C-alpha positions as CSV (number, residue, x, y, z in Angstrom):
1,M,37.9,-104.8,-9.6
2,K,35.9,-105.8,-12.7
3,I,34.8,-102.9,-14.9
4,L,31.6,-103.3,-16.9
5,K,31.1,-101.1,-20.0
6,G,28.3,-100.5,-22.4
7,K,24.6,-101.1,-22.1
8,L,23.2,-104.3,-20.5
9,S,20.4,-106.0,-22.3
10,R,17.8,-107.4,-19.8
11,P,14.0,-107.9,-19.5
12,R,12.1,-104.8,-18.6
13,K,9.9,-104.0,-15.6
14,V,7.0,-101.9,-16.8
15,L,4.1,-100.3,-15.0
16,L,1.3,-99.3,-17.4
17,Y,-1.6,-97.4,-16.0
18,G,-4.5,-95.7,-17.7
19,T,-8.1,-94.5,-17.8
20,H,-11.0,-97.0,-17.6
21,G,-11.6,-99.0,-20.8
22,I,-8.4,-97.8,-22.5
23,G,-7.3,-101.4,-23.2
24,K,-4.6,-102.1,-20.6
25,T,-5.3,-105.9,-20.4
26,T,-5.5,-106.2,-24.2
27,W,-2.1,-104.4,-24.5
28,A,-0.4,-106.9,-22.2
29,A,-2.2,-110.0,-23.5
30,N,0.3,-111.1,-26.1
31,P,1.1,-114.7,-27.0
32,G,4.3,-114.6,-24.9
33,T,2.5,-113.2,-21.8
34,L,1.1,-115.0,-18.8
35,I,-1.4,-112.9,-16.8
36,L,-1.9,-113.2,-13.1
37,D,-5.6,-112.4,-13.1
38,V,-6.5,-110.5,-9.9
39,E,-9.3,-108.3,-11.3
40,G,-11.2,-110.9,-13.2
41,G,-11.1,-108.9,-16.4
42,C,-9.3,-111.3,-18.7
43,G,-12.3,-113.6,-19.6
44,D,-13.2,-111.8,-22.8
45,I,-9.6,-111.7,-24.1
46,G,-7.8,-114.6,-25.7
47,C,-4.8,-114.9,-23.5
48,D,-2.9,-117.2,-21.1
49,R,-4.0,-116.5,-17.5
50,T,-4.4,-117.9,-14.1
51,P,-7.9,-118.4,-12.5
52,V,-9.1,-115.3,-10.8
53,L,-7.0,-114.8,-7.6
54,K,-9.5,-113.6,-5.0
55,T,-7.3,-113.6,-1.9
56,L,-3.8,-112.7,-1.1
57,P,-2.9,-116.3,-0.3
58,D,-4.3,-117.2,-3.7
59,F,-2.0,-114.7,-5.3
60,T,1.2,-115.6,-3.4
61,T,0.6,-119.3,-4.0
62,A,0.2,-118.7,-7.8
63,L,3.4,-116.5,-7.7
64,M,5.4,-119.3,-6.1
65,E,4.1,-121.9,-8.6
66,L,5.3,-119.8,-11.6
67,D,9.0,-120.7,-11.2
68,G,10.2,-122.9,-14.0
69,I,7.0,-122.5,-16.2
70,P,8.4,-122.5,-19.8
71,G,7.3,-120.7,-22.9
72,Y,6.7,-117.1,-21.7
73,Q,8.6,-113.9,-22.2
74,W,6.4,-111.7,-20.0
75,L,4.5,-112.0,-16.7
76,A,1.7,-109.5,-16.1
77,I,-0.3,-108.6,-13.0
78,D,-3.8,-107.4,-13.8
79,T,-4.1,-105.2,-11.8
80,V,-1.9,-104.0,-9.0
81,D,-4.6,-101.7,-7.5
82,W,-6.8,-104.8,-7.1
83,L,-3.9,-106.7,-5.7
84,E,-3.4,-103.9,-3.2
85,S,-7.0,-104.2,-2.1
86,L,-6.2,-107.9,-1.3
87,I,-3.2,-106.9,0.7
88,H,-5.1,-104.3,2.6
89,A,-7.9,-106.8,3.4
90,D,-5.4,-109.4,4.6
91,V,-3.6,-106.8,6.9
92,A,-7.0,-105.6,8.3
93,A,-8.2,-109.1,9.0
94,K,-5.1,-110.0,10.9
95,A,-5.5,-106.9,13.0
96,N,-9.2,-107.7,13.6
97,K,-10.2,-104.5,11.8
98,D,-12.8,-103.9,9.1
99,T,-10.4,-101.8,7.0
100,I,-6.7,-101.0,7.0
101,A,-7.4,-97.4,7.8
102,E,-8.7,-98.4,11.2
103,I,-5.3,-99.7,12.3
104,P,-3.7,-96.9,14.5
105,F,-0.8,-94.7,13.6
106,G,-0.6,-95.9,10.0
107,Q,0.8,-99.2,11.0
108,G,-1.5,-101.0,8.6
109,Y,0.2,-99.4,5.7
110,V,3.6,-100.2,7.2
111,S,2.6,-103.9,7.2
112,A,1.2,-103.6,3.6
113,A,4.6,-102.2,2.5
114,K,6.3,-105.4,3.8
115,Y,3.9,-107.5,1.7
116,W,4.8,-105.3,-1.4
117,A,8.5,-105.7,-0.7
118,Y,8.1,-109.5,-0.6
119,I,6.1,-109.6,-3.8
120,L,8.5,-107.3,-5.7
121,N,11.5,-109.3,-4.5
122,T,9.8,-112.5,-5.6
123,L,9.1,-111.0,-9.0
124,T,12.7,-109.8,-9.3
125,N,14.0,-113.3,-8.6
126,L,11.5,-114.9,-11.1
127,A,12.4,-112.4,-13.8
128,T,16.1,-112.9,-13.3
129,K,16.0,-116.7,-13.1
130,N,13.6,-117.2,-16.0
131,N,14.5,-114.2,-18.2
132,L,11.0,-112.7,-17.9
133,G,9.8,-109.2,-18.4
134,V,7.3,-108.0,-15.8
135,I,4.2,-105.9,-16.6
136,L,2.2,-104.2,-13.8
137,L,-1.2,-102.9,-14.9
138,S,-3.1,-100.3,-12.9
139,H,-6.1,-98.1,-13.2
140,A,-5.5,-94.3,-13.1
141,K,-6.6,-91.7,-10.5
142,V,-6.5,-87.9,-10.4
143,A,-4.3,-86.8,-7.6
144,Q,-3.3,-83.4,-6.2
145,V,0.3,-82.4,-6.4
146,K,1.6,-79.8,-4.0
147,P,5.1,-78.6,-5.1
148,P,7.0,-76.7,-2.4
149,D,7.7,-73.9,-4.9
150,G,4.4,-73.5,-6.8
151,D,0.6,-73.8,-6.8
152,T,-1.3,-77.1,-6.3
153,Y,-2.4,-78.8,-9.5
154,D,-4.0,-82.2,-10.5
155,R,-2.4,-85.0,-12.5
156,Y,-3.0,-88.6,-13.4
157,E,-1.2,-91.2,-11.3
158,P,-1.5,-95.0,-10.7
159,D,-4.5,-95.8,-8.5
160,T,-2.6,-97.1,-5.5
161,H,-1.9,-95.8,-2.0
162,K,0.9,-93.2,-1.9
163,S,3.2,-95.4,0.1
164,S,3.0,-98.3,-2.3
165,S,2.8,-96.1,-5.4
166,S,6.3,-94.7,-4.8
167,L,7.7,-98.2,-4.2
168,L,6.2,-99.6,-7.4
169,Q,7.4,-96.6,-9.5
170,E,10.9,-97.0,-8.1
171,W,11.0,-100.7,-8.8
172,C,9.9,-100.4,-12.4
173,D,12.2,-99.4,-15.3
174,E,9.4,-97.7,-17.2
175,V,6.1,-96.1,-16.1
176,F,3.7,-95.5,-18.9
177,F,0.4,-93.6,-18.9
178,A,-2.2,-94.7,-21.5
179,T,-5.1,-92.5,-22.5
180,Y,-7.0,-91.1,-25.5
181,K,-5.3,-88.3,-27.3
182,V,-7.4,-85.1,-27.2
183,D,-6.6,-81.9,-29.1
184,I,-7.9,-78.6,-27.7
185,V,-8.9,-76.0,-30.3
186,S,-9.6,-72.4,-29.2
187,K,-12.2,-70.4,-31.0
188,K,-13.0,-66.7,-30.4
189,E,-16.6,-65.9,-29.7
190,G,-17.3,-62.1,-29.7
191,F,-14.7,-59.5,-28.7
192,D,-13.6,-60.9,-25.3
193,K,-14.7,-64.5,-25.2
194,T,-12.8,-67.7,-26.2
195,R,-14.3,-71.1,-26.2
196,N,-12.2,-74.3,-26.0
197,R,-13.3,-77.4,-27.9
198,A,-12.0,-80.9,-27.6
199,L,-11.3,-82.8,-30.8
200,G,-10.3,-86.4,-31.3
201,G,-10.5,-88.7,-28.3
202,T,-10.4,-91.9,-30.3
203,K,-6.7,-92.4,-30.7
204,R,-5.1,-94.4,-27.9
205,V,-1.6,-93.3,-27.0
206,I,1.0,-94.0,-24.3
207,Y,3.0,-91.2,-22.7
208,T,6.5,-92.2,-21.6
209,S,7.7,-89.0,-20.1
210,E,6.4,-87.1,-17.1
211,A,4.4,-83.9,-17.6
212,A,2.2,-81.7,-15.5
213,T,-0.8,-83.8,-16.5
214,H,0.6,-87.3,-15.7
215,L,3.3,-89.3,-14.0
216,A,5.6,-91.3,-16.3
217,K,9.3,-92.2,-16.7
218,H,11.6,-94.3,-18.9
219,R,15.2,-95.5,-18.5
220,I,15.9,-96.3,-22.1
221,E,15.7,-93.9,-25.0
222,M,12.2,-93.6,-26.5
223,P,9.9,-90.8,-27.8
224,P,7.6,-89.0,-25.3
225,T,4.5,-90.4,-27.0
226,L,3.9,-93.9,-28.5
227,P,1.0,-95.5,-30.2
228,M,-0.7,-98.0,-27.8
229,E,0.8,-101.1,-29.3
230,F,2.9,-103.7,-27.4
């Protein structure tokens, strides 16, 4: 049996999600990145991108045509939540339904998971063959977390269906949350009153480690907070 030792250098698979207008597309739009434009939000940014991919067949065709395109180090999907809406629309149309939620017994989401598996497998093959890093961009949503041993609380998560969200998080090496850094200062007012005041809110940061407020992870050593720079 062959024994491998030490760290293996390889391109990363990154999911970056964040609040509206935080600059997710700008973060990914580097000279070495090719963006699969699903949302149509790349037009005001100087970057290499596909035409807007308005249907699932448009996206899968573009994905297959990427093999062998030289000169890029990263491939980005902008955004996976918009891509999910294309998947759901395609699944619903094939079932003669207006929405995926109308398909009985949750079978629509089962079908959607198969599409995601195909897309992620294709991305894995592309990344391996062409030495490409992959960036998945997503909007953020506030979701309820119900731990079995504690009280319910809210946190930020990628804005995708729970079935696909877990699949995307598992596939990625790193999951980053981008937001504005806000500091809370408490000030006493009177004998028994305290007022909290938010300060800052202009500095953009990326959180790399999970906390009660957000979902995140990393597989390589890095600080829990980074400046929002590529």
